C-alpha angles and dihedrals in degrees: 000000000000123000118011115246092208132036125207114257115258092228124030129355127313144047142276128202115268102171138040088259091058092048090050092051091051092047091051089048093051093046090050093050093048093043095048090046092053093047093047092048091050095055099036123093100195143027092253091051090052095049095043090055096037103053100057091048093048090046091054094044092049093047089052090050092050092049090051091050092047093050098042101032143068121284109287116234140141109279126196095192111306121202 
């Protein structure tokens, strides 16, 4: 693979987008989260209904995002401020 889509954060653990592909993945994730939240809220009748439907979908979407970051990004490790 050529250029990395995600770079390791300078402080802490995780990634941030470093190419247009990475920004596109993050944008799709955010649109999916907002869209799913709005749809769930529209059909739910109580807070517990909303949360019971919301958590599994957000869990799956977030796992997919983490897998994409892991496969297309730098190695994830705890950073204390690399140069």
